[in-house]
C-alpha positions as CSV (number, residue, x, y, z in Angstrom):
1,M,-40.9,133.1,41.6
2,I,-41.0,130.4,38.9
3,L,-37.9,128.3,38.8
4,N,-37.5,126.7,35.4
5,C,-33.8,126.0,35.3
6,V,-30.8,125.7,37.6
7,D,-28.6,128.6,36.9
8,E,-26.8,131.2,39.0
9,R,-30.1,132.9,39.8
10,I,-30.8,130.2,42.4
11,L,-28.0,131.8,44.4
12,E,-30.1,134.9,44.7
13,L,-33.0,133.0,46.4
14,K,-33.3,133.8,50.1
15,A,-34.7,131.8,52.9
16,G,-38.4,132.4,53.1
17,D,-38.9,133.0,49.4
18,I,-41.8,131.1,47.7
19,V,-40.9,129.2,44.6
20,Y,-42.8,127.2,42.0
21,V,-40.9,124.8,39.7
22,T,-41.5,124.3,36.0
23,G,-39.3,122.0,34.0
24,E,-37.4,118.8,34.7
25,I,-36.9,117.3,38.2
26,I,-35.4,114.0,39.2
27,T,-36.4,112.0,42.3
28,A,-33.9,110.4,44.6
29,R,-34.2,108.8,48.0
30,D,-31.9,107.0,50.3
31,K,-30.8,104.0,48.2
32,A,-30.4,106.1,45.1
33,H,-28.3,108.6,47.0
34,A,-26.2,105.8,48.5
35,R,-25.6,104.3,45.1
36,A,-24.8,107.6,43.5
37,A,-22.4,108.6,46.3
38,E,-20.6,105.3,46.0
39,M,-20.3,105.6,42.2
40,L,-19.0,109.1,42.4
41,K,-16.5,108.0,45.1
42,N,-15.2,105.3,42.7
43,G,-15.0,107.7,39.7
44,Q,-17.9,106.1,37.9
45,R,-20.3,108.0,35.7
46,L,-23.9,108.3,36.7
47,P,-26.7,107.6,34.2
48,F,-28.2,111.0,35.1
49,S,-26.7,114.2,36.4
50,F,-27.1,115.9,39.8
51,N,-25.3,118.9,38.3
52,R,-27.7,121.8,37.6
53,S,-30.5,119.5,38.5
54,I,-33.6,119.8,40.7
55,V,-33.6,116.7,43.0
56,Y,-36.8,115.9,44.7
57,H,-36.5,113.7,47.8
58,C,-39.5,111.6,46.9
59,G,-40.6,108.0,46.4
60,P,-43.5,108.3,44.0
61,I,-46.3,105.9,43.4
62,V,-46.5,105.3,39.7
63,S,-49.1,103.3,37.7
64,G,-48.2,102.9,34.0
65,D,-47.6,106.4,32.6
66,R,-49.3,108.2,35.6
67,V,-48.0,109.4,38.9
68,I,-50.6,108.7,41.6
69,S,-48.8,110.3,44.5
70,A,-45.5,112.1,44.9
71,G,-45.2,113.5,48.4
72,P,-41.8,114.5,49.8
73,T,-39.8,112.2,52.0
74,T,-37.7,113.3,55.0
75,S,-34.6,114.8,53.6
76,E,-32.4,114.3,56.6
77,R,-32.0,110.7,55.5
78,M,-30.0,111.9,52.5
79,S,-27.6,113.9,54.7
80,P,-24.9,111.2,54.9
81,Y,-24.6,111.2,51.1
82,A,-25.3,114.9,50.1
83,P,-21.9,116.4,50.9
84,N,-20.1,114.0,48.6
85,I,-22.7,114.6,45.9
86,L,-22.5,118.4,46.4
87,K,-18.7,118.2,45.8
88,N,-19.4,117.0,42.3
89,V,-21.8,119.8,41.3
90,E,-21.6,123.4,40.3
91,L,-25.3,124.2,41.2
92,M,-28.2,122.2,42.5
93,V,-31.7,122.5,44.0
94,M,-33.0,120.0,46.5
95,I,-36.7,119.6,47.4
96,G,-38.0,117.7,50.4
97,K,-39.3,118.1,53.9
98,G,-37.7,118.6,57.3
99,G,-34.4,120.1,56.3
100,M,-30.9,118.7,56.3
101,N,-28.0,118.7,58.8
102,R,-25.3,121.4,59.4
103,E,-22.7,119.5,57.3
104,V,-25.0,119.5,54.3
105,V,-25.8,123.2,54.8
106,E,-22.1,124.0,54.8
107,A,-21.6,122.0,51.6
108,M,-24.5,123.9,50.0
109,K,-22.9,127.3,50.4
110,G,-22.4,129.1,47.1
111,K,-23.9,126.3,45.0
112,A,-27.3,124.9,46.3
113,V,-30.6,125.7,47.8
114,Y,-33.1,123.5,49.7
115,L,-36.8,124.0,49.0
116,A,-39.4,122.6,51.5
117,F,-42.5,121.1,50.0
118,P,-45.5,120.4,52.3
119,G,-45.7,116.9,53.7
120,G,-49.0,115.1,53.2
121,A,-49.5,116.8,49.8
122,G,-48.6,113.8,47.6
123,A,-51.7,114.2,45.4
124,L,-51.0,117.9,44.9
125,A,-47.5,117.1,43.9
126,A,-48.6,114.4,41.5
127,S,-51.1,116.8,39.9
128,K,-48.1,119.0,38.9
129,I,-46.3,116.2,37.1
130,K,-47.1,116.5,33.4
131,K,-45.0,113.7,32.0
132,I,-42.7,110.8,33.1
133,K,-39.6,111.3,31.0
134,G,-37.6,108.3,32.2
135,V,-36.6,106.1,35.1
136,F,-33.2,104.8,36.3
137,W,-32.2,102.1,38.7
138,E,-35.6,100.3,38.7
139,D,-33.8,97.5,40.5
140,L,-34.1,99.6,43.7
141,G,-37.9,99.4,43.5
142,M,-40.5,102.0,42.5
143,A,-40.0,104.3,45.5
144,E,-36.2,104.2,45.4
145,A,-35.7,104.4,41.7
146,V,-34.6,107.7,40.1
147,W,-37.6,109.1,38.2
148,V,-37.3,112.0,35.7
149,F,-40.5,114.1,35.6
150,E,-41.6,117.1,33.7
151,V,-43.5,119.4,36.1
152,E,-45.5,122.6,35.8
153,N,-46.0,125.1,38.6
154,F,-44.8,122.5,41.2
155,G,-45.2,124.0,44.6
156,P,-45.6,126.0,46.6
157,C,-42.1,125.4,47.8
158,V,-40.4,127.6,50.5
159,V,-36.7,128.3,50.3
160,A,-35.9,126.7,53.7
161,I,-32.1,126.8,53.3
162,D,-30.5,129.3,51.0
163,S,-27.1,129.2,49.4
164,E,-25.6,131.4,52.1
165,G,-26.6,128.9,54.8
166,K,-29.6,130.7,56.2
167,N,-31.8,128.0,57.5
168,L,-35.4,128.5,58.5
169,Y,-35.4,125.3,60.5
170,E,-32.6,126.6,62.7
171,G,-34.5,129.8,63.3
172,V,-37.6,128.0,64.4
173,E,-35.6,125.7,66.7
174,K,-33.9,128.7,68.3
175,R,-37.2,130.4,68.9
176,V,-38.7,127.3,70.5
177,R,-35.7,126.8,72.7
178,A,-35.9,130.4,73.9
179,R,-39.4,129.7,75.0
180,L,-38.5,126.6,77.1
């Protein structure tokens, strides 16, 4: 499936589906999530929107107008902030690696999906970025700033956690524990 906007169709995605993204994505890592969560808590307006956005947990390496590498970072690090951010959105897609905790999975129900992108594939990800559309919070540093990218056929991404809470990571963990 090609995902080119965040609308109610994301709620139909099921864990295990393969998705490619075309359109706008924003990057956000730990510091950006922490700042955004604090601003939302204080009733402040963000300079970008998480609502109906595709948020890539990534710290890109950028040189001029070109993205050199854009591999995913470990999403679990965003778990302390994600539930508060999810309270403030109708729909959202998150992309990263490694999954997120149970509290985030519960907060995602009925409004968000999590897509896993392969770790170690930063060059592949960068090749799918067609344009840098903007950047926010550059004071956080290159990797922690919020970048806005136009992407084409970004993927393959696997729906690792769907909007009903089905979590491929939990399924793997259960099978491993059963074998121990």
